[in-house]
N, C-alpha and C positions, 0 to 999 in steps of 0.2 A: 627625390628629383620627380617632377610631376610627368604622366605618361597621357598621353592626350590621343585618341584615337579619333580619326579623321573620318568621317561617316558623309557629309555632304558638303557642296560646295560655301566656302566661305564660313564655315562653322565648323563646330566638334560637336561630339556625342557627350551627354552630362554622365558624370560618375555614378557609381552605383551607389558607393558611400564615401564617408571621407576615409574611412580605412584604406581605400585605394590611393587617397591622395598623399596621408601622411603616414609615415611607418613608424609605428611608435612599441615600443619593448614591453610586452604585456607579460602577466606571471601566466605560468604554466596552465596551460588548457588542459580540463577536464577529456580524458579520451572518451569521449560517448561510445557506450557499448549498445550494443543490437541483439536483439533473440535470434536464435539459430533458424527458427521456424514459426509461423502462426499459432503452430498447434503448443508449444513451448510455452508462449506468450497465455495463452487461453489457461492451459493446465496450470500454470503458476499462481494467476489468479484464483482461479477455484480451488487452489492448496492453500492459498493465504487465506482465504473467505468462510473457508469451511474448515472447522476448528473442533478443540476438545468443547467449547460451547453448545456447540450443536448438538451432542451428545449427552453431556450430565448438565447443562443449563436449561436447555430449551422444555425437555420433559417436565423439570423441576414445575419450571413456572404455567406449564401448562397444565397439570395437578392442581396447583396451589391457586389459579384464577377459573376455574371452573372447566377444564377442558375444551369442548369447542366451542365455549364462549372466547376464550384467548384464542383459539386457532382462527376464528372470524375477523377478531380485533389484528392479529398479528398478518394476516393477509391484506386488511386495509392498509396500516401500516408501511407496509412493502409499497403498496402504489403510492402513496401520499411521500414518504420519506424517504425509505432504503433506496428502490430504484432512483429516483432523480438525484441525491447526492452521491450516489456510487456512481452515476453518470459523469455527473459533473467533476467528480476526481478525474476521472478516464479522460475528460476533455480536458482539461486543464492539463495533464501532462504529457498527451498526445498532443496539444498545440504548440506549448513551450519547450518541449523537448529538454527539461531540467529536472531536478528534484525538487521538493515541496518547497526548501528555503528557496531554489533558486527561481521557481517560478513566481514564488511571492514578491521576490525581489524587481523583477519583470515586470509584475503587475503594478505595483508603487514600491518604494525605497522604503516606505514606515509599515509596508505588510509583512517584513521580514522575521521581526517577533514571531508569526504563526510558524512558521517554520522552523524555527528554534525552540518552540513549544513540541513540535512532534519529534524531533531528536530526542528531549528528555524523555518523553512518555516511551519513546520506542526503547530506550537506554532501560529506564526501570521495568517496564513492561518484559522486557527478556530476562532480567535477572530473576523475577520469579516464577516465569512461565517455564523457565529451563528447568528450576528446580521440581516441577511438578513433573516435567518430564523424568526428573530425577526416581520420583517415588514411582513413576508408571515402570521406570527400567526394573526396578528392585521387585516389584510383581511381575513382571514378566520372566525376571531369570527363575524366580520361585514357582511360576506354574507349570516349570518344567517335571516336578516333584509330584507324584502319586506316592500317598492322597496331598491333596493340596495343602500348606500349613495351615492355612486358617479354617480348615474342615473339620480338624480335631484341637482338643484341649489336651496340651503336654500335663498342666497341672492340673489339680482338681480345686482351685481358687474359684471361689462364687462369683466372682465377676466373668471368668471365662465359660463357665457353666450358664449363666445368665443369657449371656451373646458374646458366641466365639470368634465371630468375624469383628462385632467391635473392639474385642480385647484384643486380637491381633494388631489391628492396625493402631491402636492408642499404645499400648504397652510394649508389643515386640517389636513392632515396625518404625514406630517414630520414638519409643520411650520418651512421651511427653513429659512436660510437666505441668503444676499445677496453676503456673501465673506466669505473665508475660515478664514479671520481674527477676523471674529465673528460668536463665535460657539454659543451664545445664553444661554438658559436654557436647564435643564434637561424636556424631555416629560415625563410626568407620566405615561401615556398612554402606552408608548413604552417599559422604564422601566420594567413595569410590565411583557409586552411579552417577554422582555428579560430574567427576572428571570424566567417564565414559559419554555422557552427553555431551560437553561442551566439544570433545576430542569429536566426535561424531559430526557436530553442529560445524567445527570448523574443516573438515574433510569436506563437508557440501559445499562451504561457501567460499573456499579458499581462492577461487579464482571469479568470483561473483558471480553474474548469470550464467558465464560458459560452463560452469559447474554445475551450479543449481540447475538450470536449465534441462539439463542431460537427469537431474536425480529425479526430478517430478514426473517423468513419464512412468516411473515405480511408485513413487509416494503418494501422487494423487490420484492415481487411478486403484491401488490395491486395496484400500477403505473401502472403497464398494464394491469390491468382489466378498471382502471379509462381513462387511453390513449385509449383503444380500445372503451370507451363509447362515447368519446370524437370526435373519428376519426368517428364515425357512425353519430355520430350528426353534425359532420362539414360537412363533405361531402354531407349532405340533405339540407344544406343551399343556400338559392339562392346567386349566386356567387360565390361559392366554387370551379366552374371549373375553373374559370378565376386564381386563386390565385392559385390552383394546376398546371396550364399549366406555370404561372409563373415562381414557383418553381422548375419546371423540363426541361424548353425550355433553350437549351446551346445557350450562347453567345460565338458563334466564333472567335472574337477576345479578348475575354477575356482568350482564351485557351492559350497567346503567353505572358500573361501580367505573369511578376514574381510575383506579388504581390498576384494571385490569389494561386500560389503555395506555398508560404510561409504560407499563411493565412489557407490553408487546413492542411498544416503539422503542424505548431500550432495550431490547433483545435484537429487534433486527439492525438496530444501530452498530451496537457493539460486534454482533454475528458480521455481516459484510467487512467488518475493519475500516470503517470510515472514519477517519482523522489522523489514522496513524503515518500518513506522507506514502506509503506501501504503495497503494495504488496509483497516485502519481508517478511513483518511479517507475513502478513498472510498464506503464504507458508510454513513459518518456524515450525508454528502451526499442519501440517498433520503429521500424526505418521508414513507413509509409504513414500517410494520413488515414487511419483506420476507420472504420464505422463504429463510432465509439457506442452509439444509440443499442447497437444489434451486438455488440458485446457486452454491455450492461445489462441488458434483457437477458441474454445467455446466462451469465453467471449468476445474478440475481434469481432466476429460475432453478439452475441446478442449487444454490445455497438453502434457498427454502425447501427445496423437495428433499434436499438430507436431513435437514431438521424435522421434517415432520415424519420422513422414512425412518430415523433414528428415535423418534417417539414411538413408532410401532415396535421398534425392537426392546426396546426400555419396557414398556407396558406390558409388553407379553411378559418377559421374562419378570416383572414384580408382580404380573397375575400368578404365573406359575409359584412365585415365593409366598403370597398370600395364599395360595390353595396347600402349600406345604406346610407353613408355618402358622398361616392363621394371622400374620401382620397385616394390619388395613395402609389400604393405600395413603391415607392422611400421614402416617409416619415415615414416607418419602423423603429422603433426603436430598439438597444441594449440592453441586461441587464434588469434592474429594468423597464427602461422606456416601454421595451416590454410588461412584464407580469403586470405592475402597470396602464397601461395608454393604450396601443394599446387594448390587450387582455380584460382588464377590460369595456372599451369601446364598444367591442363586444359583450363582453357576457351581459350588459347592456341593449342590444338591444332584446336580446333573449326573447321567449317566457319561462316562467318559470325559469328566470336568476337568482334567487338565488341558485336553484338547480345547474346549471353548474357552478357557481361561488365556491359553496363548493367544486364539484369535482375537479376543475379545480388547488385552493389552496389546496387542501390537495395531490394532488399529486406531487406539488410541495413541501411540507412538507416535504412528506416521502423521496422523491428523494433529499432532504439536510441532512435529518437527516442520513440517509444512508450513505454518504459519509463523514460525519462529525465522524461517527463512525470509520472507516477508518484512518481520520486523527489523531484524539485523539489516538487511539490505538497503530498507529506508534510512535507516541511520548512518550506515556505512557511504551510502550514495552522498549524501547532504554534509558529512563531515569532509569528503574528497573536494565537495565544492566551496564550502566554507573555510575549511583551513589550505592555504597554498602550498604548504610545506611537505602535506600529505602525498601530493601529487608526484613529490621527488622518490617515494619510497614505492617499494612494487606491493602490488596489490595484496597477494598472501602474505607479506609481512606484516601490513596495516592489518589485516584480519587477524593475526596469529595474535598481534600485540592487544586487540580490542578482546578477543575470545579469554587471552589469559587475565586480564584485568576485570573483565566481569565473573571469570570464574573464582578468583579471590574475594571480589563482593559477593559473592552468591552465599561465601561459604557457612555465614552464618542462619541461611534455611537449614544446613545439613547439623542441624542441633538438636538438641533433644525439644526445645522450644522455636524450632524453626516453623511449624504450623503457625504460630500467633504472626509473625513475621511475614509470610505469604498472607494471611487473612487481612492485615492491615493494608500491605501495599494493593491488592487486588480490588478492595475498597475505597483507598485514598489516592492513589499513584496514577490511577487511570482513567475513572469515570467522569469525573468534573472536567481535569486538563483535555480530555478527547473532544466533550462538548463546545469547550473554550477554543477547540483548533477549528472545530468543524463550522462554527459560526464566526469567525475570522476569515475562514475561507471564503464563505458566502457573501459575507460583507465585501472583501476585497475585491472578490469578482463583479457581483452584481452591482455595486453602488461605486467604488472606486472604477475599476476598470470600464464597468459600464455593459449593462447584459445586451444591448443592441450591436454594439462594438465587438463582443464577445460570440456572439452569435453570428455575426457577419461573417467573422473571419473565419468559424470553423466551416460557415458555408461555402467558402472560397476554396480553404484547404481540401474538404474533404467531399466537398459536392452534395452533402445532405443539409436539407435546412432543419434548425430545431423549431419545432410546432410549440404550439401554446401551452401545451399540458407542462410540457418540461418548462418554459418559462415563469409560467403561474407558480409552480411547486419551487424554484428555484428563490423569486421573488417574496412567496408570502407563505405558502404551507410549511415548507421544508423550516424554515428559522422558525416559525411558532411553534410547530412541533419541538423544536431542540431548544426553544425557550423553557417550555412546559416540563421538559424533562431535566432541565439544568436546574430549575425551581425547585421540582420535587426532590432533586437528587439533595442540594444543599440543605432545604429542611430535614430531610431524612439524615445524613450525616450528624450534622452540627446539632441537630436535637438529641440524637443517642450517645456519640463519643463512646461507643462500647466495644467489644472484642468477643468471640466464642470462647470463653474458657474451659478448661477441661475440669470436669468435677467428678469422674470415673462414676462406679454402677453405686458405690455406698448412697449418693444424694438421690438415687432414682428407684422410684416403688415402683413404676411398671415395666413387664419386660420389653425390651427391643425398644425402648424410649432412648432418644439421644442422650447423650454421656457429656454434652457441652450445654452451656448455656450462657445467654450474654449478659457481660458484666461489664461495669464503669472503665473506662481505660483510667490507668494512673498517670501522672504528670508527666513521666518519661514519653509513654506512648501516644499521648495528646501532642508532645512536642514532634515526637515522629511522625505522626498522620498530619499534621498542619503542615511541618515540613515538606512533606512529599505530596502535599497539595499545593503550597505557594509556589514550588522552585520551578515547575513547568508553567504553571500560569503566568508568575511572574514576566516570563520570555515575552509573552505579547506587548505588555507595556514599555519591556527594554527594548523592545525593536523598534517601536515605535519613536523612541528619544534617539536612539542610534540614526536611525533613518532621517530624521528630521535635523538634528544638531551635528553628528558626529560622522556621518557617511559622506565620502566626496561625490561630488557629480561625476557621471562619466565625461570624458572630453570628447568620446567617439561615440555620439549617437547614431544609432543605425536605425532611423526611421523614415518611412516614407516622405513625410515633410521635408527632412533635411535633404534625401534624396532631389528634392525638386528645385531647392535651395542653391545647391550645388549646380545643377542645373542652369540654373538661371544665373549666377556667378559667371559661370562661363563663358557665357554669350559677351563679356566685355573685353575677353581676350581676344587681341586682333587676329584676323583669319591668316591664315598660311597664304603667302604670295601666289598669285595665279598668272597665267599667260599675261594678263594687262600689264604686267611689271616693268621698269626700266627698261629703256631700249639696250641693245650690246655695243660696245664702244666701236665694235667691228663685225658690222653688220654681214659681211661676205666671207667673213673666216670664219671656218670649222674646223676646229682642233681634230688633229688626226687621232686615230684610236690605238691605245697602247697594246691593245690584242687583236689585232684587225678579224682575226678568224675564231674569235670567242663568240659565241651565241649571246644574242641580248639578255639585258638582265630582266626586261619585263614583256612579256609576249607581246609581238606586232601584228596589229590587225590591218586587213588591206580594206578599203574602201570599196564598197558595193559599185559596180557599174551603173551606170545611169544619171539621171538629174539629181542633183542635190536634194534633200529635204525643204520642205516650203516652210516647218516651222522653226521657232527660234532656237539655236544652238545651246546643248546641255555642256555648262562649264565647269570645270574638275579639278581640283591641285594639278600643279604644272607636271607634279611628279606620276600623273595617273595617265598615261596615254590612253584615250579613250576615241574610239571611232563609232559609228551607227549603223546599225543593218535596217532598210527600210524595203521592207517587203512590200509596200504600196504605197499609193501618192498621198494618203490621209493619216498613215499611222507610221509612226517612230516609235521605235523600240530600242532603247540604251542595251547593250550586251555589257554581261556582266565582268565587273573588274574586281583585280585584286586588293583587298584590304592591307594596309600599310599605317604602322606604329610608327608615329613621328615623335622624337622626345625634344624636349624645351629646358 
């Protein structure tokens, strides 16, 4: 039935949208969640953006690419690429109030594949990311023992005497095999740590942001307390000055090296978490239209400052390691090798070594858990929007099933050869798909939806104009940087097709040298790597095909143009009868009221004394008794009447 709202004589108010006219049975709606406060929102973004890579990847890249030269390139790439793209994702989520998939669908039906790509990337990244947390948990538990397990050699084997921290990492902790084709057996200790990791994650995300939003008050702030303690301790160690000088001293020759700029651009891209869809999901949970420019500047500054602060901590400890063992800075390792070998060795030589080990691995644990919150929330938010049957199941039930499934799929990383699986997934399942997803977002928003339309709507909703700097970066600079990184990544990965194979100390001549070396992938490894690369990237063209040929059009478009069309269509509906209708059969007859003492249904207004107004009377529907109050001979002021809904 139509509901018509009378608001003017002889006419009707237009409907807000067709949903006001046609009652149509819809799919179960996604209940929109909201942050408990603005501080939860900011801390969750900081916790997601600041991760393990800020501590163990940024210092390695700075050492590899000329120290201060890399820092300068890094800051420039923050301004050109990192900050604009982070602001773009915040603006998308804050404007459309949907997940990454939902936003892309609202922008254009063929862009849904970009959201599907982020779902697969978050799924694959969460699998191996929690496996890294599994290793951190075991080192954390063993840090409560004095002396530290990796500080002494239980046996008199040559490899242990040569490098006790590498021996413990590879032989005692991982029990690694010498080839990816030999995965070995399950490591019971690592399996238990993996169970603890996934149970902890489920408890924190059981009720979505309602639970994780409270956890971040501790998990996002505690790492900075620990980082400050480690910094104070690090700079007071002997040899710390040499390490910090090496970190900050710029190598002029590196400034013209394209590899330095490509590495800096890639690091800020992955460090901020762009392309995962988590930033869009977090921004969609805000109640109000926030100032996305201000928020993006705050988060980016905090993220970059954390990376630089982590560099001071790591290089001060490495300078102390060089002072004690004589190991050169060039022997610095990346990723797990830095955290579980280099830093572990330096901590083992400190006074009160268990205390510093507990602080360091607790910091890594909190950084990893916060980043995993964002990955899982992005994936689960999109799944609830894309799969309607999940909306009928309680949230904690869906989250429990997803965590259980991901634990089972991550079990191979707890085997003796699990390090090889993590290495391949880290290189192939995330890097290139993330770049493709980010480029897809830019194309969908800037060229399909339209940059002028997008910036105008942001200004209308928030009251903040998008300046020329943001528009130039979104349209030109950031896409060019992403294309360069994508080309360099494709060339690097497709030309090498290798993995880091464990060779042990028998094939190493120099002390403290790495016990792994790049080795060509076997056929099974190549198929696994290509599968991890192709599956997420293929979601983008599949979504284009689905949106073009298979997706049904929305029968209830809610656009401004449709509102105007509905309002114009209502103009053709005959008006309600007015006082100029047909004359009554018996003019002098007046029916007796059923209840003489009852009050009138509508307020009765008495006409003011004095001559009637000289202006033309204001006609209204018959059901609205209206009189006028004339304060002066030249002014006519209609009294406010009650609105009434008439059903047709």
